[in-house]
C-alpha positions in Angstrom: 116.9 104.2 129.0 119.3 104.2 126.0 118.8 107.3 123.9 121.2 106.4 121.1 118.7 104.5 119.0 116.1 107.2 119.3 118.7 109.9 118.4 119.6 107.8 115.3 116.0 107.5 114.3 115.3 111.2 114.6 118.5 112.0 112.7 117.4 109.8 109.9 114.1 111.8 109.9 116.0 115.1 110.2 116.9 115.5 106.5 114.4 117.2 104.3 114.9 114.8 101.4 114.5 111.7 103.6 111.5 113.2 105.4 109.9 113.9 102.0 110.5 110.4 100.8 109.0 108.9 104.0 106.0 111.3 103.8 105.4 110.2 100.1 105.8 106.5 101.0 103.2 106.9 103.7 100.7 107.1 100.8 102.0 103.8 99.4 104.9 102.2 97.6 106.7 104.1 94.8 109.5 103.6 92.3 112.6 105.9 92.2 111.2 107.5 89.0 108.0 108.3 90.9 109.8 109.8 93.8 112.1 111.9 91.6 109.1 113.3 89.7 106.9 113.9 92.7 109.7 115.4 94.9 111.5 117.3 92.1 114.8 115.7 93.0 117.6 114.1 91.0 117.6 110.3 90.7 121.0 110.1 92.3 119.8 112.1 95.3 116.7 109.9 95.8 118.7 106.7 95.4 121.3 107.9 98.0 118.6 108.7 100.5 116.7 105.5 99.9 119.9 103.6 100.6 120.2 105.4 103.9 116.6 104.7 104.8 117.1 101.0 103.9 120.2 100.9 106.0 118.1 102.2 108.9 115.4 99.5 108.2 112.7 102.2 107.6 112.2 101.4 103.9 112.4 98.2 102.0 112.3 97.3 98.3 110.1 94.9 96.4 111.3 93.9 92.9 108.7 93.1 90.3 110.4 92.2 87.0 112.5 95.2 86.1 110.7 97.5 88.5 111.7 98.2 92.1 109.0 99.4 94.5 110.0 101.1 97.8 107.7 101.0 100.8 107.8 101.8 104.5 108.8 98.8 106.7 106.9 100.0 109.8 103.2 100.8 109.9 104.0 103.1 112.8 105.9 105.6 110.6 102.9 107.4 109.2 101.5 107.9 112.7 104.9 109.2 113.9 104.9 111.7 111.0 101.3 112.7 111.8 102.2 113.1 115.5 105.1 115.4 114.6 102.7 117.5 112.5 100.4 117.8 115.5 103.3 118.9 117.7 104.3 121.5 115.1 100.7 122.7 114.8 100.4 122.9 118.6 103.6 124.9 119.1 102.9 127.2 116.2 106.0 125.6 114.5 108.1 127.5 117.0 110.9 124.9 116.5 111.6 126.5 113.1 112.8 129.6 114.9 115.1 127.6 117.2 118.5 129.3 117.0 120.3 126.0 116.8 118.1 123.8 114.6 115.6 126.1 113.1 115.7 127.8 109.8 114.9 131.5 110.2 114.5 131.9 106.4 112.0 129.0 106.3 114.1 127.0 103.9 114.4 123.2 103.8 118.1 122.7 104.4 119.4 119.2 105.0 121.6 118.2 107.9 124.9 119.0 106.2 123.8 122.4 105.0 122.6 123.3 108.5 125.9 122.3 110.0 127.7 124.5 107.4 125.6 127.5 108.5 126.8 127.3 112.1 
């Protein structure tokens, strides 16, 4: 079994901003302005992460006049996120304390920031 594609999928989910975007889009499509307001992020940050998620084919865009609406491409994604939440609940979120990938302070650092901490 090739693990490379699965590793790439979980890396794409491993950033707090991208995960937040995917969780929000699990509730339905949204515009960049909606995502920036709801997630409290800068427009440039949201746009950068949406581009990444589009490159991974996890998100697509629908243009309606001057508005662009982003949505999940795969109906399996919300269930994957729910399954992850069930695993976290079952393990008492112990993964957060993992010395390599966890965040002892409970913060929501992205991949780059976690790498800088090591």
